[in-house]
C-alpha positions, 0 to 999 in steps of 0.5 A, a space after each residue: 575901461 581896461 581896454 581903453 587904458 591898455 590901448 592908451 598905455 600902449 601909446 606910451 612906448 611909441 610916443 605921441 604926435 598931434 593930428 593935422 599939425 595942430 601943435 608940437 608934442 613930446 612923447 607920451 608919458 604915464 599920467 593920472 587923469 580925472 574925468 570929474 575935473 576933465 584934467 590931468 592931476 596936478 595944480 589944476 586937479 590936486 590929489 589927496 595923500 590917498 591918491 584921490 582927486 580933492 575935488 570929486 573924491 574919486 581915484 583918477 584913471 591911468 592914461 598916457 599924456 603928451 605936452 602940446 605947445 603952439 606959438 603965437 605970432 604977433 606979425 601974422 596974428 596967428 598960432 603956428 603949429 610945431 614951431 615959431 614962424 620963419 620970420 621969428 629968427 629976425 623979428 622975434 615975433 613968436 611966443 610959445 603958449 603955456 604947454 597943454 597936456 593932452 591924452 595920447 590915443 590911437 588915430 582911430 580911437 572912438 570919440 575923436 573930434 575936431 574942436 576949437 581950442 584957445 592955446 592962450 587961455 588953455 581951454 576949449 572955446 564955448 561958455 568957458 572961453 567965448 569966441 566972437 567974430 573968430 576971436 577969443 573974447 578973453 585973450 583977443 587971439 584967434 583960436 586953433 582947430 585941435 583934436 579932442 577926445 570925447 568920452 562918457 564916464 560914470 562916477 561911482 559913489 559906491 567904489 569911489 572910481 570912474 568907469 568909462 563907457 558903462 556904469 558899474 555892475 551894481 548900478 542897476 540895484 544901487 543907482 551908484 553911478 552918475 554919467 558925465 561926458 568929458 572932452 580933453 585935448 588929444 594927440 596920437 602915437 607916432 
């Protein structure tokens, strides 16, 4: 986990950009990420006064975060990456999505994949955000292809912490770590 956190922390110094033009970004900044909630700490994943996640009780991990924003164009019925469409100056046809927080990681990071994401709903498409005939059933808009980071985490009951990629050293005898796979939006250092 230290290696991944160091690589992710190094991305803070160089800023972040999205891959494949999936959306606009701001520079990476230090943030707390909770693998249990698959979210960055904030309103969706509040912390206790002691700094642990209120939902899972474990300390979040340090990461680098970027803000991603897409623009939905009513004229083209399409999400535009990076900025509003060319017609927006005249037609006022584009609306920015609520900014989404993404993990800022190197382009060659292990676990990167393309995933269907709905900027309007703020979630990956699937059970939580179903898609039918290429349209999100919750908001009625077409989702986008985004970059996701899929990581395996081990929630340790003994240490009240998260370990990435492998359980803690005491797991063999204490059976204190539970495996979970999480997917989070990803962006890349410039």
